[in-house]
C-alpha positions as CSV (number, residue, x, y, z in Angstrom):
1,M,-63.5,0.3,35.2
2,K,-60.9,2.9,34.3
3,F,-57.9,2.0,32.2
4,K,-54.7,3.9,32.5
5,K,-53.5,5.5,29.3
6,T,-50.1,4.1,28.5
7,K,-47.8,6.5,26.8
8,N,-45.9,5.1,23.8
9,K,-42.3,6.0,24.4
10,I,-40.3,6.9,21.3
11,S,-37.1,5.0,21.2
12,N,-34.0,6.9,20.0
13,D,-32.1,3.7,19.6
14,E,-33.1,3.4,16.0
15,N,-31.4,6.7,15.2
16,L,-28.2,5.6,17.0
17,L,-27.5,2.5,14.8
18,P,-26.4,4.4,11.6
19,L,-24.1,6.6,13.7
20,V,-22.4,3.5,15.2
21,N,-22.0,2.0,11.7
22,I,-20.3,5.2,10.4
23,I,-18.0,5.3,13.4
24,F,-16.9,1.7,12.8
25,L,-16.3,2.4,9.1
26,L,-14.1,5.4,9.9
27,L,-12.2,3.4,12.4
28,I,-11.4,0.7,9.8
29,F,-10.5,3.3,7.3
30,F,-8.0,5.1,9.6
31,M,-6.5,1.8,10.7
32,L,-5.8,0.7,7.2
33,A,-4.5,4.1,6.1
34,G,-2.1,4.1,9.1
35,V,-0.7,0.7,8.2
36,I,0.0,1.7,4.6
37,A,1.7,5.0,5.7
38,K,3.7,3.2,8.4
39,Q,5.1,0.6,5.9
40,K,6.3,3.3,3.6
41,E,8.0,5.2,6.4
42,M,9.4,2.0,8.0
43,Y,12.0,1.6,5.3
44,G,12.8,5.3,5.0
45,V,12.0,5.6,1.4
46,D,11.3,9.2,0.2
47,L,9.3,8.8,-3.0
48,A,9.5,11.1,-6.0
49,T,6.3,13.0,-7.0
50,A,4.2,12.5,-10.1
51,V,0.7,12.9,-11.4
52,I,-1.3,9.7,-10.9
53,D,-4.1,8.9,-13.4
54,E,-5.4,5.8,-11.7
55,Y,-4.3,3.1,-9.2
56,A,-5.7,-0.4,-9.1
57,D,-5.3,-2.3,-5.8
58,E,-4.2,-5.8,-6.7
59,D,-1.9,-8.5,-5.3
60,N,1.5,-6.9,-5.8
61,E,5.1,-7.6,-4.9
62,I,6.9,-4.5,-3.7
63,I,10.6,-3.7,-4.1
64,F,11.9,-0.9,-1.9
65,I,15.1,0.8,-3.0
66,K,16.6,3.0,-0.2
67,S,18.8,6.1,-0.8
68,D,21.9,4.0,0.2
69,N,21.1,1.5,-2.6
70,T,19.8,-1.1,-0.2
71,I,17.1,-3.3,-1.8
72,I,14.3,-4.7,0.4
73,F,12.1,-7.4,-1.1
74,N,9.3,-9.1,0.9
75,D,10.6,-7.3,4.1
76,V,14.1,-8.8,3.7
77,A,17.2,-6.7,2.8
78,I,18.9,-8.4,-0.2
79,T,21.7,-7.6,-2.6
80,S,21.1,-6.8,-6.2
81,Q,22.7,-10.1,-7.2
82,S,20.3,-12.2,-5.2
83,L,17.3,-10.1,-6.6
84,G,17.4,-12.1,-9.8
85,D,17.0,-15.4,-8.0
86,K,14.0,-14.1,-6.1
87,L,12.3,-12.8,-9.2
88,K,12.4,-16.1,-11.1
89,S,9.2,-17.3,-9.6
90,L,7.3,-14.1,-10.2
91,K,6.7,-14.0,-13.9
92,D,3.0,-13.4,-13.8
93,K,3.0,-11.1,-10.7
94,N,2.6,-7.3,-10.6
95,I,5.8,-5.6,-9.3
96,I,5.8,-2.2,-7.7
97,I,9.1,-0.4,-7.3
98,A,9.2,2.1,-4.4
99,A,12.5,3.9,-5.0
100,D,13.9,6.8,-3.0
101,K,14.0,10.0,-5.1
102,N,17.8,10.3,-4.3
103,I,18.9,7.0,-5.8
104,S,20.9,7.1,-9.0
105,T,19.4,6.1,-12.3
106,N,22.1,3.5,-12.6
107,M,20.7,1.6,-9.5
108,L,17.2,1.8,-10.9
109,N,18.3,0.6,-14.3
110,K,20.0,-2.5,-12.6
111,V,16.7,-3.4,-11.0
112,L,14.8,-2.9,-14.2
113,I,17.2,-5.0,-16.2
114,K,16.8,-7.8,-13.7
115,L,13.1,-7.6,-14.0
116,N,13.4,-7.6,-17.8
117,K,15.7,-10.7,-17.8
118,N,13.1,-12.5,-15.7
119,Q,10.3,-11.6,-18.2
120,I,8.4,-9.5,-15.7
121,S,6.6,-6.8,-17.7
122,N,3.9,-5.4,-15.4
123,I,6.0,-3.0,-13.4
124,R,4.8,0.2,-11.6
125,L,6.9,2.9,-10.1
126,L,5.4,4.2,-6.9
127,T,5.5,8.0,-6.4
128,N,3.9,10.6,-4.3
129,E,0.9,12.5,-5.7
130,K,1.8,15.9,-7.0
């Protein structure tokens, strides 16, 4: 009785799995990077430049200050008077200020004074990397 020799086929599917994983990781990275860039551009804030030592990604509240002195807090345009009321409940939160590079120092000082009156001390000024 003669037996046919069966050839063992080498499957290339094992080599394809790491490639699929890398493609999905790149897709997730570019989706997240696009969302962050879109949010910054959505409010038309042109950031100043600075050298950044380190950045820690934490749960932060962001205050956008546009070049026409409009303040946007939690995606809502507010006045500088109502900013103090919004900040009363944020004593232990981290605050990031994304201010347009063309605003006056007077406007930035008003926001910083309101943060100081509400005892918020962990404040970061968002800038572009130099």
